[in-house]
N, C-alpha and C positions, 0 to 999 in steps of 0.2 A: 288582381295586377301585379301584386307583389312577386306571386309565383312565377308569373309569366316573365318578369323581368330578371329573376333570378335564374332562371332556366338559360337565357341569352346571356346574362351579364359575363359569365364565366368565359367566354370564347371570345370577348371584345380585345382583350389584351393580346390575343394570340393573333389577330387580325389587324392590330393599330398599323403594323408597317407595309400592309398588302392593300391591294385595291378592291376595297370593301363597298357595300351599299347597304343601308338600314331603311326598310320600309315597314309599314303598320297600317292599320285600319281600326276605328273605333265608330261605333254606331247603334242603332236600334232598328228591329224589325216588327211589324205587329201585324196581326191578322184578326179582324172583328167579325164574327160569323153573325149573320141574321137569325139564324134558326138557333134558337136557346130551349128547345123542347125537352121536358124530362127525359131521364133514359129508361127503355123498356125494353129489356134485353129479350123477353119472350116475343115480341112483335118485331124487334129488330130496329127499335126508333131511337136515335140518338141525336145529340145537338151537332152543330158543326165544329163550336169549339173557338174560344178567342184566346189570344195569347199576345204579350209583348217581352221582346227579348233585348239584352242589354249586352254588348260584345265588345270585346278589344284583342287585337292580335299585334304580334311583333314579327318581324323576320329580317335575318341577316344574311346576306351572300357574299361570298369571298373568293375573288380570283387567286387560284395558288400559283400560279405560274408568273414570272417577271414579263413586263410589257415588252420586253424584246421578242418574245418566243411567239413566233408569227404562225407556224403550222400546226402546233398543239394549243388546245384550250382545255385549263382544267378548273372547275369552279365546284365550291361547296356551299350549302346553305342550310340553315337551321330557322325553325319558326313555329311558334305555338299560338294557341288561342284559348281564350277564356269567356265565360260568359253565364248567363243565368237568367231564369225568366223573371221578368219584373211585374208581371201579371198572368195568372193562369185560372181562367174560367172553369175549369174542369176540376179543380183541385179537391172540391168537397162534393161532388155529385155522386149520388145513391141512385140503385136500381129499384124504380117504383114498383116492377113485377114481383119483385122479392126474389128471384133467381140466383142473383148475387149480392152477397153480403159486403157491407162496409163501403170504404170510399172507392171510387172509380175513376181516378185522376186519368189523362191521357195525353197532355201536351208534353210529358216526358219526351214523347216520341221527335220532338224537334229540338229540345235542349237537354242533352246529356244522355238519352237512352243507352244504357248499359246491360246486356244480356249475357256477357262473357263473350270471348273471342268466337267460340261456336254458336253461340246464340241458344246454349243448353242450360242456363245458370236456374237454379232450381227454384227462383223467385219470377221466373219469366211469364207464368201461368197467373200471377197476382198484380193487377194494375197498381195495387196499393204498394206493395214490395218492389215493383219495379221503379216506381217513382221514388222510392228511398234509397236506390241502389244507381241514381243517376252520376254521371260523371260531367262536371263543367268545364273541364280542361282538357286540351288534347295538343300533343307534340306532333303536328301533322307534316312538318318539313324538316328532313335529316337525309341529304345526300351528297353523291358524289355525282358531277356531270364532266364526261371527258370528250373532245372531239377533235378529230384529225383532219383537217383541210374539208371540211364537212363531206368528206368520203365516209368515214367511219366514226361512229361514236356510240356510247352508252349512258345512260343514268340508273345509279343503283341507290337505293334505300326509300324515304318517303318524299313523295313530291305530288305536286297537283298532276292530275291526269288528264290527258288529252284524248284517250283512247274513244274508239267508237262506242262501245257498250259498257265505260266505266266512267262516270262522272265522279266528282269528289277529287279525294286524294288517293293515290295508290301506294301500297308497300310492296314493293317487287322491283322488277329490273325491267328496262327497253334497250335495245340495240336498234342501229341501222347500218346499212351499206348503200351508197349513195354514189352514182356515176351516170353524169349526163342528165337524160331524161329518166332515169331508172332507178328505183330504190327497193331495197327488201328491207322490211321491220319485223321485228319479234319484240312481243309483249308479253310480260310474266306477273301475275298479281297474285300475293299471299296474304292480302286484308284490305280493307277499304274503310275511309274515315271521311267526314263530313265536317266542314268549317267555312263558316261565312255568317251573315248577318242572322240567317235564319235557323241554320243548324249547326250543332256541335254534337258529334258522334265519334267516340274512339275507335280505333280499329278493330275490324272484326273480318271474320270469314262469311261473304254474303251465301255462298254455298260450299257443302264439305261433303264427305264421303262418311256414313256411319256404318260400322260393322255390327254384325248380329249381337255383339255383348254390348253394344251401346257406346262404344268408342269412337271418338270422331278423328279424322284425320284430314288434313288440308293438301290435296295434291297440286293445288294451285290452278288459275285460272288463266290459259295460254292463248295467245293469237299469233298468226303469222300472215303478213299481208306482203303483195308484191305490187308496186305502185308503178304507173307510166304516168308522167305529167310533162304536158309539152305547151309552150305559149307560142300564139299565133298574133303579134302585135299586143293589141288590147285583149285578145280571146285566150282562152285557155281551155285544155281538155285534161281530164283525169280519169283513169281507168284504174280500179284496183280490185283484183281478186283477193279474196282473204276467207281464212278458216278460224273460227273460235272453238276452242274445245276445253272440255275438263274431264280429266280421265276418269271413267266409270260412271259418268254421268250424261254427257253428250258431246257431240261434234257438230258444228254448223258451217258449213260452207256458204259463202256468198260473194256479192259483187255489188262495188259501188261504182257509178258513173255521175261525172259532175262535168257541166259544160257552162262556160261563162261566155257570152256574147256581149260586145259593147262597140257602141257607136257613139256618136258625137255628144249626147247628153244623156244617155240612157243605157242601161246595163239588166241584162237578164242573166239569171242563175237558175240552171235545171239541175234537180238533184235526183237521183234515181239509186234506190237500195233493195237489195233482195237477201235474204239470207234462209237457211233452210234447217233448223235444228233436228236432228235426229237423237232421239232420245234412247239411252241404254235400258236395258230391262229392270235396273234398279230404279229407274223414274217412272216407268210406262204406268204403272200401278197406283200411282200416286195423284193427289190432288192439287191442283195450284186454282186459286180463286174460284173454287165450287165446280171445277171440272177436271176429269181424268187428264193427265198429261198427254198420255198416248205415245206413239213411237216416231210418225212422220209428220212433221209441221212444217210451216213456213211462214214468212212475214214479209210484206211489201209495201214501200215507202217511195212516193214521188211527191215532189212539190217544187215549185217555181219562185222565184223572188224578183220583183222588176223594182229597178231604182230610176228614178227619173230626175235628172238634175240635181242629184244628191240632196234632194228636199222629199220628194214625194215616193212612197214606196209601197206597193201592195203583192199579195202574193196568193198561193191556193195550194193545196195537197191532200192527198188520201193516203191513209195507213190501213192496212188490213192484214189481220190475224188469219192464217188459216189452221185450225187445231190451236192446240194450247201452246204455240210457239214461245210465250214468255214465261214460261216456267222457270228457267235458268238463264236466259238471255234477252236482254232488254230492260229488265225493271230497274237494274243498277245503273243504267245510262243508255240514251235513245236519241238519234239525231233528229229530231223534231225542233220545230222552231218555238216551243212553248212549253210551260211547266206542265208536268204530268202527274203532281203529288200534291194536288190541292183539295183533295176530299177529305172529309171526316177523320180524325185521327183514330176514330173507334173503328174504321176500315183500312187501318194503316196507310191511310192519306192518299193510296193509289188511286188514279182515275181509272174508269171503265175501260180505258183504252187498251189496257193488259188484259182484258178477259179473253177466253177462248172464243174464237172466230168473230171477233169484234170488227167493227168498221167504222173509222173515223174520218170526217172530212171536216177541213177547215179553211177559214180564207181570213185576209186580213187587210187592213187599210191604214197607211201612216204618213206622217209629215215630220219633218225636221227643219228648224231654223236655228241657227246660231246654237245656245244652250238649251233649247224647249223642244221636246218632241211629244208627239201623243201616238198611240195605234188602237184601233179597234179590230179586236179579234173574235171570230164567231167560231163554234165547234158543235159537231153532232156527233154522238157516239152510238153506236147499236151493237147489241150484241145477246146471246140467249139469255144470259145471266141479267143485263141492267141497259138501261138507255140513259143517256144523259144529252142536256143542250145548254152551252154556255155563251153569253157575250160580255166581253171584258173590254174595258176601257183602261188604258195604261197611259199616264202622265209622267213624265219625268223632266227635271230641272236641275241642271250644273250650276250651282251658283259661281263655281270657279274650276280650276283643273282638280282642286282637291276634295269639293264638297257637293254630294248630291241629294236630291229630295225626289223619292217617288212614290206615285198614288196609283192603286188600282181597285176598279170597281168591277166586279163580276156578279151578273144575273145567272144561276147556275141552278137546275134541277136535277135531280137524280131518281130514276123509276125503276125500282126494283120489281122484276117480274115474279108472279107466282112460283113457288118452289124454291126460292132463294130468300137470302135475309143479310142485312149489313153485318159485316163483321165475321160471317160464319162461312170459313173457306175451306175446311177441313173434309168436306164430303160432298155429293152432288146434289141433284134435284130431290126435294124434298116436298110432297104434294101439301103437307101442314102448313108451310110458311105463305102467308099471304102476300099479295102484290100491294105496293105504297110506293107513293111520290115524296121525297123530301126535299126540303130547300136546301142549297149547299151555298147560296149566296154570301158574298164576304166583301170587305175593304181591307186592303192590303196597304201599308207604308212602309218606307223605309227611309232613313236618315245615315249617311256615312260620310266618314272623313277619312281620306286615305293620304299616304305619303310616301 
């Protein structure tokens, strides 16, 4: 906490005469996995893993222009987070098959994972060494934000990302031009970070280009979107063609359609997304989640959300990968209404939704009254590599406008098909690997205070 305060305190004196706001968060997140089986890397058997975090963050934003200036807005912000694992069930686990030596911790994946900016650190292949090189502090926010009459604006630096395929925090720039119902949006990313009650991860390049001599370069993840949005009384339609691309790796044109229909006491939102990653030759022969990337791929997502009287809600949806579409796009952020990274950290936590040719169907039912809400969510995922089924109950209670409590209980099974193995993604089908089903059920809790 002292480091966090020290980073921010130096700028307070510069802002005392300006319009500024200080915000922060403190709390804890936990996941208790029900599967505590011994590790057997030969058979691909791993526990789900349990951990508890302690986290604190602080942020300050400052309006840099006098209040009398109406047409121009200029804001700066700085923020950081620090945290640690209060409990880690994987800290002293070992491989009972004898193939891997030493301790095999894995929960650093959530708190402090650091394998270098290009994820090529010399210790990355050793779980024990990676656990020794964690970073428990991240300066996640440091930006300038300019806006002229809501017609033109940009944000430059480190800031929370709202981009379609990048969650967490972005290190880069975004720009917009907006007139009437039309807008043009540009987004560039040269690094991503995670910072919340569950994750701390310093800025890194999720994907990069590697030269034959082994040197890396980050050309940057880019996107261009053209948005048409129009309101009809309480209804709204949004049409957004877009293209995401990374030079020398892939280009992914796509389309987003959103339709909101509202009546006296009910609202329905229909969301449709389709994108078509076309991979360059640099990527086509590589493997992602045990399947060749290939060249022409596609992803399709459609879901509907119904809200009745602001108390009852339910929805359904389908997500489909054609080919290995998620190799470079989607796994850093996806517009689905649920978490996709609740698998064992020994499989990089990603669910089987990201597998090649996967099909995911989901539905949910929820209720909210005053400060209490609950939701029941079911998912079925099928793919050539593995299938999974889960049924999750989420309860949330807001003690007041600053304090929340959350509880999730998830019954969750993953069935790995013959020819594949948990944690083994660097090659394709191997007939020596036997099929198995592993329990991934867990209980999650969080307690947070924000101001």
